[in-house]
C-alpha positions as CSV (number, residue, x, y, z in Angstrom):
1,A,128.4,-59.0,75.6
2,K,129.6,-62.1,77.4
3,R,126.2,-62.7,79.1
4,S,124.5,-62.2,75.8
5,A,126.6,-64.9,74.2
6,E,125.9,-67.2,77.1
7,R,122.2,-66.7,76.9
8,R,122.2,-67.3,73.1
9,A,124.1,-70.5,73.6
10,E,121.7,-71.6,76.3
11,F,118.7,-70.8,74.1
12,Q,120.3,-72.7,71.1
13,K,120.8,-75.8,73.3
14,R,117.1,-75.6,74.5
15,A,116.0,-75.2,70.9
16,A,118.1,-78.3,69.9
17,S,116.0,-80.4,72.3
18,V,113.1,-79.7,69.9
19,N,115.0,-79.6,66.6
20,P,118.4,-81.4,66.7
21,M,119.4,-79.6,63.4
22,V,119.9,-76.3,65.3
23,D,122.2,-77.8,68.0
24,P,125.2,-75.4,68.1
25,E,127.5,-78.4,68.8
26,R,126.3,-80.4,65.9
27,G,128.5,-80.5,62.9
28,D,127.7,-80.4,59.2
29,P,124.8,-82.9,58.5
30,R,126.6,-84.0,55.3
31,A,129.2,-85.8,57.6
32,E,126.4,-88.2,58.6
33,L,125.6,-89.2,55.0
34,T,127.0,-92.3,53.3
35,Q,129.5,-91.7,50.5
36,E,126.9,-92.5,47.9
37,Q,124.3,-90.1,49.5
38,L,127.0,-87.4,49.8
39,A,127.8,-87.8,46.1
40,A,124.2,-87.5,45.2
41,V,123.7,-84.5,47.4
42,N,126.7,-82.7,45.9
43,K,125.5,-83.4,42.4
44,Q,122.1,-82.1,43.1
45,S,123.4,-79.0,44.9
46,M,125.6,-78.2,41.9
47,R,122.5,-78.5,39.7
48,L,120.3,-76.3,42.0
49,A,123.1,-73.6,42.4
50,K,122.7,-73.0,38.6
51,K,119.0,-72.3,39.0
52,L,119.1,-70.3,42.3
53,D,120.8,-67.0,42.2
54,G,122.6,-65.9,45.4
55,W,122.9,-69.4,46.9
56,S,126.2,-71.2,47.1
57,R,126.6,-74.9,46.4
58,A,127.7,-75.3,50.0
59,A,124.6,-73.7,51.5
60,I,122.3,-75.7,49.2
61,G,124.3,-78.9,50.0
62,R,124.0,-78.3,53.7
63,R,120.2,-77.9,53.4
64,L,119.9,-81.0,51.2
65,G,122.0,-82.9,53.7
66,E,119.8,-81.8,56.6
67,A,116.7,-83.0,54.8
68,V,118.2,-86.4,53.8
69,V,119.6,-87.0,57.3
70,G,116.1,-86.1,58.6
71,G,114.6,-89.0,56.6
72,K,113.5,-87.5,53.3
73,D,114.4,-89.3,50.1
74,L,116.8,-87.2,47.8
75,M,114.2,-86.2,45.2
76,S,111.7,-84.9,47.9
77,A,114.6,-83.1,49.6
78,V,115.6,-81.5,46.3
79,V,112.1,-80.3,45.5
80,G,111.5,-79.0,49.1
81,V,114.9,-77.2,49.3
82,F,114.4,-75.7,45.8
83,E,110.9,-74.4,46.6
84,K,112.1,-73.0,50.0
85,L,115.2,-71.2,48.6
86,Q,113.4,-70.0,45.5
87,T,111.0,-67.9,47.6
88,A,113.5,-67.0,50.5
89,P,113.6,-63.4,51.7
90,G,115.9,-61.2,49.6
91,T,115.7,-63.4,46.5
92,V,113.8,-62.4,43.3
93,V,110.6,-64.4,43.5
94,P,109.1,-65.8,40.2
95,I,105.8,-64.0,39.7
96,G,103.9,-67.3,39.5
97,K,105.1,-68.1,43.1
98,L,103.9,-64.9,44.7
99,E,100.8,-66.6,46.2
100,D,103.0,-69.1,48.0
101,V,105.2,-66.5,49.7
102,N,104.2,-65.8,53.3
103,R,105.6,-62.4,53.9
104,K,104.6,-58.8,53.2
105,E,107.5,-57.6,51.0
106,V,108.9,-59.3,47.9
107,S,111.3,-58.7,45.1
108,I,110.3,-59.6,41.5
109,E,111.7,-59.1,38.0
110,G,109.7,-59.1,34.8
111,Q,108.5,-57.2,31.7
112,V,105.9,-54.4,31.8
113,E,103.2,-55.8,29.7
114,T,100.4,-53.2,30.0
115,L,99.9,-49.9,31.7
116,W,96.5,-48.2,32.0
117,D,95.2,-45.0,33.4
118,P,95.0,-45.0,37.2
119,S,91.5,-44.6,38.7
120,Y,92.7,-42.3,41.6
121,P,95.1,-39.3,41.7
122,S,97.0,-41.0,44.5
123,I,98.2,-43.7,42.1
124,A,101.0,-42.7,39.7
125,Q,100.9,-45.9,37.5
126,V,99.1,-49.2,37.4
127,G,99.7,-52.2,35.1
128,L,100.7,-55.8,34.6
129,I,104.2,-57.2,34.9
130,A,105.0,-60.7,33.8
131,D,107.8,-63.3,33.7
132,D,107.9,-66.9,32.4
133,S,105.9,-68.1,35.4
134,G,103.0,-65.7,35.4
135,Q,101.8,-62.1,35.6
136,T,100.6,-59.7,38.4
137,R,99.1,-56.3,38.8
138,V,101.5,-53.6,40.1
139,T,100.3,-50.3,41.5
140,I,102.9,-47.5,41.9
141,W,101.7,-45.0,44.4
142,E,102.3,-41.3,43.7
143,K,103.9,-40.7,47.1
144,S,106.5,-43.4,46.4
145,N,108.4,-41.0,44.1
146,A,109.3,-44.1,42.0
147,P,110.7,-43.7,38.5
148,W,108.3,-44.1,35.6
149,I,108.1,-47.4,33.9
150,E,107.2,-48.0,30.3
151,E,105.4,-50.9,28.4
152,G,107.9,-53.5,27.1
153,E,110.5,-52.5,29.6
154,Q,112.3,-55.1,31.9
155,V,112.1,-54.0,35.5
156,R,113.3,-55.4,38.9
157,I,111.3,-54.3,41.9
158,H,112.7,-54.8,45.4
159,G,110.6,-54.4,48.5
160,A,107.2,-54.3,46.8
161,A,104.3,-54.7,49.2
162,R,102.3,-57.9,48.6
163,N,98.5,-57.4,48.5
164,W,95.4,-59.1,47.2
165,Y,93.2,-57.5,44.6
166,E,90.0,-59.1,43.3
167,G,91.1,-62.5,44.7
168,R,94.6,-62.4,43.1
169,V,97.9,-61.4,44.5
170,S,99.1,-57.9,43.5
171,L,102.0,-55.7,44.3
172,A,102.3,-52.1,45.4
173,V,105.4,-49.9,45.0
174,T,105.7,-47.8,48.1
175,G,108.3,-45.3,49.4
176,W,110.3,-48.3,50.7
177,S,110.4,-50.0,47.3
178,T,113.1,-49.7,44.7
179,I,112.6,-50.0,41.0
180,M,115.7,-50.9,38.9
181,F,115.9,-51.1,35.1
182,P,118.5,-53.8,34.1
183,E,118.4,-52.9,30.4
184,R,118.1,-49.1,30.7
185,G,121.2,-47.1,29.7
186,R,123.1,-50.0,28.2
187,W,124.7,-47.9,25.5
188,W,127.2,-50.6,24.6
189,E,124.5,-52.8,23.2
């Protein structure tokens, strides 16, 4: 374990020669900002934290600080950090941003707009799911053993496989995917 830690530290130091932001001995980049810049970064990180679920103000502030120290103006940094965190792994991606995501599995949340009869027996369900930013085709494979979805229902799908169908991004629910129903079974409402 000790050798592993030494190798990791050595690698991080080598990586820092290419990108100073990853230097393990470097402190928080916000410490390098002027008081005025820091106040603006803190204000923007508070604003972004309200829009980005799962990200703390501190994490957002650190990323904004890195961008500003790296030479970006604050507004460019805010837009860049927002777009990067909005589509980060593990977060629910707006459906309209699925084309911009560069990984195979994504999580989305939206309303089931339309379902139609599948064209193959290996497909359990197929339809459109939409949110405020757009809509996408979703195919639920029979072997996924996923629960049935209904038109008009709000669903959250974690680990959907991102594909392309007729030139547009689409999603497939596989055995590794999870479908959740945020509004199902809310007897108290």
